[in-house]
C-alpha positions in Angstrom: -72.5 -48.2 201.6 -73.3 -50.6 199.4 -76.7 -49.5 199.2 -75.5 -45.7 197.9 -72.7 -47.5 195.3 -76.1 -49.7 194.2 -78.3 -46.4 193.7 -75.4 -44.8 191.3 -76.0 -44.9 187.7 -73.7 -47.0 185.8 -71.2 -45.2 183.8 -72.0 -44.2 180.1 -70.4 -45.8 177.2 -67.8 -43.6 175.3 -70.2 -42.7 171.9 -67.9 -44.7 169.6 -68.2 -48.1 171.4 -72.3 -47.0 171.8 -73.0 -46.7 168.7 -70.7 -49.9 167.3 -72.8 -52.0 165.1 -74.7 -55.1 166.6 -75.0 -56.7 162.8 -74.4 -56.8 159.7 -77.4 -55.0 158.5 -76.1 -52.3 160.8 -72.7 -51.6 159.5 -72.5 -48.2 157.4 -70.2 -47.9 154.4 -68.2 -51.0 153.0 -71.1 -52.2 150.6 -68.4 -53.4 148.0 -68.0 -55.7 150.6 -71.0 -56.6 152.5 -73.7 -55.8 149.8 -75.6 -58.6 148.6 -73.6 -61.0 146.8 -70.4 -59.5 147.6 -67.4 -60.9 149.0 -67.7 -60.4 153.6 -71.8 -60.9 152.8 -71.1 -63.9 151.4 -68.1 -65.2 154.1 -70.7 -64.3 156.7 -73.5 -66.1 155.1 -71.9 -69.5 154.4 -71.9 -69.8 158.5 -67.6 -71.2 158.1 -65.3 -68.4 159.1 -61.8 -68.1 157.2 -58.7 -66.1 158.3 -58.6 -62.6 156.7 -56.6 -59.6 156.2 -58.9 -56.7 156.6 -56.8 -53.8 155.2 -57.9 -50.2 155.0 -57.5 -46.9 156.8 -58.7 -45.9 161.0 -62.1 -45.7 161.5 -64.0 -47.6 159.3 -64.7 -50.4 160.6 -62.2 -53.1 160.7 -62.8 -54.4 164.5 -66.2 -53.9 164.3 -66.7 -56.8 161.6 -64.2 -58.6 162.9 -66.4 -58.8 166.4 -69.4 -59.1 164.3 -67.9 -62.2 162.8 -67.5 -63.8 166.3 -71.1 -63.2 166.9 -72.0 -64.5 163.6 -70.7 -67.8 163.8 -70.9 -68.0 167.9 -67.1 -68.2 168.3 -65.2 -66.7 171.2 -63.8 -63.2 170.8 -59.8 -63.1 171.4 -58.5 -59.3 170.4 -54.5 -58.6 170.3 -52.6 -55.1 169.9 -49.3 -55.5 167.7 -48.6 -52.1 169.2 -48.9 -53.5 173.3 -48.6 -56.8 172.7 -45.5 -59.8 172.5 -44.9 -63.4 172.1 -46.3 -64.2 175.9 -49.7 -62.2 174.6 -49.7 -64.2 171.9 -49.0 -67.6 173.8 -52.0 -66.9 176.2 -54.3 -66.1 173.4 -53.7 -69.1 172.0 -54.3 -70.9 175.2 -57.1 -69.8 176.2 -58.3 -70.7 172.2 -57.3 -74.1 173.1 -59.5 -73.5 176.4 -62.5 -72.5 174.3 -62.1 -76.1 171.8 -62.3 -78.0 175.0 -65.6 -77.1 175.4 -66.6 -77.2 171.9 -65.8 -73.7 170.9 -63.9 -72.4 168.7 -61.7 -68.9 168.7 -61.8 -65.6 166.3 -58.5 -64.4 167.0 -58.5 -60.2 166.4 -54.7 -58.8 166.0 -54.8 -55.1 165.3 -52.1 -53.3 163.4 -51.0 -57.1 162.4 -48.1 -55.3 160.3 -46.1 -53.9 163.8 -45.7 -57.7 164.3 -42.2 -58.5 163.2 -41.7 -61.8 160.6 -41.3 -64.2 163.7 -44.1 -63.1 165.8 -46.4 -63.0 162.4 -45.2 -66.5 162.4 -46.1 -68.0 165.9 -49.8 -67.7 164.4 -49.2 -69.9 161.6 -49.3 -73.4 163.0 -52.7 -72.2 165.0 -54.4 -71.0 161.7 -53.4 -74.3 159.9 -54.4 -76.7 162.9 -58.0 -74.4 162.8 -57.7 -73.7 166.1 -58.4 -70.1 165.5 -59.8 -67.6 162.6 -57.7 -65.3 162.2 -58.3 -61.9 161.4 -55.5 -59.4 161.2 -56.5 -55.5 160.6 -53.7 -53.3 159.2 -53.8 -49.4 157.9 -50.4 -50.5 155.6 -50.4 -52.7 152.1 -50.4 -56.1 153.2 -48.2 -57.1 150.6 -45.5 -55.4 151.8 -45.9 -55.6 155.6 -47.3 -59.2 156.3 -45.3 -62.2 155.7 -46.0 -64.0 152.5 -47.0 -67.8 154.1 -49.6 -65.5 156.4 -51.0 -63.8 153.6 -51.5 -67.1 151.4 -53.4 -68.1 154.1 -55.6 -65.3 154.2 -58.0 -63.9 152.2 -57.4 -59.9 152.2 -60.5 -57.4 151.7 -59.7 -53.8 151.0 -62.0 -51.6 153.9 -62.4 -47.7 151.9 -62.8 -44.8 153.7 -67.0 -43.7 154.8 -68.4 -41.8 152.3 -69.8 -38.3 153.1 -73.2 -39.8 152.9 -72.6 -42.9 155.4 -70.5 -39.8 157.6 -74.2 -38.0 157.2 -76.3 -41.0 158.3 -73.6 -41.7 161.3 -74.6 -38.6 162.6 -78.0 -38.4 162.0 -77.7 -41.7 164.2 -75.3 -40.5 166.8 -77.7 -37.2 167.6 -80.8 -39.5 168.3 -78.8 -41.9 170.0 -77.4 -38.6 172.5 -80.2 -36.5 171.9 -78.0 -34.0 171.0 -79.7 -30.5 170.1 -80.2 -29.9 166.4 -77.1 -29.2 164.3 -77.6 -27.2 161.3 -76.4 -28.4 157.7 -73.5 -26.1 157.7 -71.7 -27.3 160.9 -72.4 -31.0 159.5 -71.0 -30.4 156.4 -67.1 -29.0 158.5 -67.9 -32.3 160.8 -67.9 -34.7 157.7 -65.0 -33.0 156.4 -63.2 -33.1 159.1 -63.8 -37.0 159.6 -62.2 -37.5 156.4 -63.8 -40.9 156.4 -63.1 -41.8 159.7 -65.9 -42.8 162.0 -64.1 -43.1 164.8 -62.8 -39.5 164.8 -66.5 -38.4 163.9 -68.2 -39.7 166.9 -65.5 -38.9 169.3 -65.7 -34.9 168.0 -69.6 -35.4 168.4 -69.7 -36.4 172.0 -66.8 -33.4 172.9 -69.6 -31.4 170.9 -72.3 -33.2 173.0 -70.8 -31.8 176.6 -70.1 -28.7 175.7 -73.5 -28.1 174.1 -75.1 -30.0 177.3 -72.9 -27.4 179.8 -73.7 -24.3 177.5 -78.0 -25.5 177.4 -77.4 -24.9 173.4 -80.9 -25.1 171.1 -78.8 -26.0 168.1 -75.8 -26.7 167.3 -74.4 -24.0 164.7 -71.2 -23.7 162.7 -69.8 -20.9 164.3 -70.3 -22.3 168.0 -68.8 -25.6 166.5 -65.5 -24.1 165.3 -65.5 -21.5 168.4 -65.6 -24.7 170.9 -63.1 -26.9 168.6 -61.3 -24.4 167.3 -58.2 -25.8 165.5 -59.2 -29.5 165.9 -60.8 -28.6 162.9 -59.9 -28.9 159.3 -59.5 -24.7 158.5 -61.5 -25.2 155.4 -62.9 -28.5 154.1 -61.1 -31.6 152.0 -61.9 -31.7 148.5 -64.5 -28.6 149.0 -64.6 -25.1 147.5 -61.8 -23.6 149.8 -59.5 -26.6 149.4 -59.1 -25.6 145.7 -58.9 -22.7 145.9 -55.9 -22.4 148.2 -54.0 -25.6 145.9 -54.9 -22.9 143.3 -53.1 -20.1 145.0 -50.0 -22.1 146.1 -49.5 -23.4 142.2 -50.2 -19.9 141.2 -47.8 -18.2 143.6 -44.9 -20.2 142.5 -45.8 -20.2 138.8 -45.4 -16.3 139.6 -42.0 -16.7 141.3 -43.1 -15.4 144.5 -41.6 -17.6 147.4 -43.1 -15.7 150.1 -46.4 -16.0 148.9 -45.9 -19.7 148.3 -44.6 -20.6 151.3 -47.8 -19.1 152.6 -50.1 -21.0 151.0 -48.0 -24.2 151.6 -48.6 -23.5 155.2 -51.8 -22.9 155.1 -52.8 -25.8 154.1 -50.5 -28.1 156.3 -52.0 -25.9 159.0 -55.5 -26.9 157.7 -54.5 -31.0 157.7 -53.5 -31.2 154.2 -52.2 -34.7 153.6 -48.3 -33.7 153.3 -48.1 -36.4 150.5 -50.5 -35.1 148.8 -48.9 -31.8 149.0 -45.5 -33.0 147.8 -47.4 -34.4 144.7 -48.4 -31.1 143.8 -45.1 -29.7 143.8 -43.9 -32.4 141.1 -46.6 -31.1 139.0 -45.7 -27.8 139.7 -41.8 -29.0 138.2 -42.9 -30.9 135.3 -46.0 -27.8 134.5 -44.5 -24.7 135.5 -40.8 -25.3 135.7 -40.0 -27.9 132.6 -36.6 -27.8 131.0 -36.4 -24.7 132.1 -33.8 -25.8 135.1 -34.3 -29.7 135.4 -33.3 -29.9 138.5 -36.8 -28.6 139.6 -38.5 -32.3 139.3 -35.3 -34.2 141.2 -36.1 -31.7 143.9 -39.6 -32.6 144.1 -38.8 -36.4 144.4 -36.2 -35.8 146.8 -38.7 -33.4 148.7 -41.7 -36.5 148.4 -39.0 -39.0 149.4 -37.5 -36.9 152.4 -41.0 -36.4 153.7 -42.0 -40.4 153.5 -38.7 -41.3 155.8 -38.8 -38.3 158.5 -42.8 -37.5 158.7 -44.3 -35.1 160.1 -42.7 -32.3 161.2 -39.3 -32.9 160.1 -40.0 -33.9 156.9 -42.4 -30.4 155.9 -39.0 -28.6 155.9 -38.2 -30.3 153.0 -41.6 -29.6 151.2 -40.7 -26.0 152.3 -37.2 -25.9 150.7 -38.9 -27.6 147.4 -41.8 -24.6 147.3 -38.9 -21.8 147.7 -36.6 -23.4 144.8 -39.9 -24.0 142.6 -41.2 -20.1 142.9 -37.7 -18.7 142.4 -36.9 -21.2 139.3 -36.5 -20.4 135.9 -40.1 -21.1 134.8 -40.8 -22.8 130.9 -44.4 -24.5 130.7 -43.1 -25.4 127.1 -43.1 -29.3 127.2 -45.9 -29.1 129.1 -47.6 -27.1 125.9 -45.8 -29.4 123.7 -47.6 -32.9 125.7 -50.7 -31.2 124.9 -50.5 -30.4 121.7 -49.0 -33.5 120.7 -52.5 -35.6 122.5 -54.5 -33.4 121.0 -53.0 -33.9 117.0 -52.6 -38.1 117.8 -56.1 -37.7 119.0 -57.5 -36.4 116.1 -55.3 -37.7 113.8 -55.0 -41.4 111.3 -52.4 -44.3 112.3 -49.6 -43.2 110.2 -47.5 -45.9 109.2 -44.0 -46.2 110.6 -41.3 -45.0 107.9 -39.6 -48.3 106.3 -36.0 -46.9 107.2 -37.2 -46.6 111.4 -38.6 -49.9 111.4 -36.7 -53.0 113.2 -35.9 -55.8 111.4 -34.7 -58.5 113.8 -35.5 -61.3 110.9 -34.1 -62.1 107.1 -37.5 -61.4 106.1 -38.1 -57.9 107.3 -34.8 -57.3 105.8 -35.7 -58.7 102.6 -38.8 -56.1 103.1 -36.5 -53.0 103.7 -37.3 -52.1 106.9 -34.6 -50.7 108.5 -32.9 -49.8 105.0 -31.6 -46.7 104.8 -31.6 -46.0 108.5 -28.2 -43.7 109.7 -27.0 -44.2 112.8 -26.9 -41.0 114.6 -23.4 -42.1 116.3 -21.7 -42.7 113.2 -22.7 -39.3 111.8 -20.3 -35.9 112.6 -21.4 -34.2 115.8 -23.4 -37.5 116.3 -26.3 -36.0 114.0 -27.5 -37.6 110.8 -28.2 -34.2 109.3 -31.8 -34.3 107.1 -32.7 -37.7 108.4 -36.6 -37.9 109.2 -38.3 -39.3 112.0 -41.7 -38.4 111.5 -44.5 -40.4 109.6 -43.4 -39.9 105.6 -46.8 -37.6 104.6 -47.0 -35.8 108.2 -45.7 -32.1 108.3 -43.6 -30.9 110.8 -45.4 -30.2 113.8 -43.6 -27.8 115.9 -44.5 -29.1 119.1 -41.9 -27.8 121.2 -41.1 -24.5 121.6 -38.1 -24.2 124.3 -38.6 -20.7 126.0 -35.6 -18.2 126.1 -35.1 -19.0 130.1 -32.9 -20.8 132.1 -31.2 -24.3 130.7 -33.9 -23.7 127.7 -32.0 -21.2 126.2 -29.4 -23.2 125.5 -31.6 -26.3 124.3 -33.6 -23.5 121.8 -29.7 -22.7 120.4 -28.9 -26.1 120.2 -32.2 -26.8 118.4 -31.5 -24.0 115.9 -28.4 -25.1 114.8 -29.6 -28.6 114.5 -32.3 -27.5 111.9 
């Protein structure tokens, strides 16, 4: 029996693990940290490890960098996950670090998702970091300013990792294809895979591994875009993030809202969410629509859009998406006005081409005696002391500037009343 088992091939590592860089030179991306003369490159060259927080989205190399640090400094590597580990695990890791030190070895202690540890758990690391027993490398997808204790943060450098670029991901596809001898992948299929990965190397490699198994089963000569869509189905985005179809779809949503068609607006919203658009991005777009297309015709629209964004932050997917749907319907049926949007753009264009006109003396602030002697603020009429709280005839533009007429309210929604008020005041 022993001979039988000895003859079996060892299990093959998952592609993401097999592709893990073995040196800093192999790391794809993060040139702002790892390029010549950049902070992490200098840290590796120094020969002296220091505690750090690696902040960035999933699949950009946080764990890899921690492992490479241990290798570069010839240190033991201990890993904890804040999702699964507790105080007992922390104590065990510290005990192992003490044993390592007794053997003349230093320990790099890697804590994944460090922001998930509570304050007491984070504080537990402090004395051992200060003693130099361990070099702490924390990884987080959340802003460490809010999620990591200030005491721990003050003892660690923070490095911000960026999502991998399209070129970075294409380079990884090429390396993975060579590693596993995948069939040739046509350009359109690579583009779709890269868009789906959305800067995440781990997602890209896991998807490639799935494709490799399926391609081998079907004995494919090449991986085409059509085959890729058929195999992966809904796992793939239905449009490329940042690509033409993405912007076409958001354009259709915006125009449906502007055109007061709630059904079409809901359809395009759901298409985008189903296709993988970030709901936070969608919330930002709805806020823009409330400002640009509804405006003062219904000022409640902006408040509703802000509330929808807040609700999504609190509830996440899928519950929070209902708030976005409610908002998009409200925006579609609300009265429309782009009067403020137009007025703002006209004012910007005017100021950009116009000279710097002086503030009229009667509008200037006069906090000192000298300024009052120079007639700053002289003749200014306090509107609250006037009949109806309006200083009729008072001028607020620069003395030599003609009336520009930037804001012209439309005869819809609340702006009907605003227009009437402006006519009365004028």
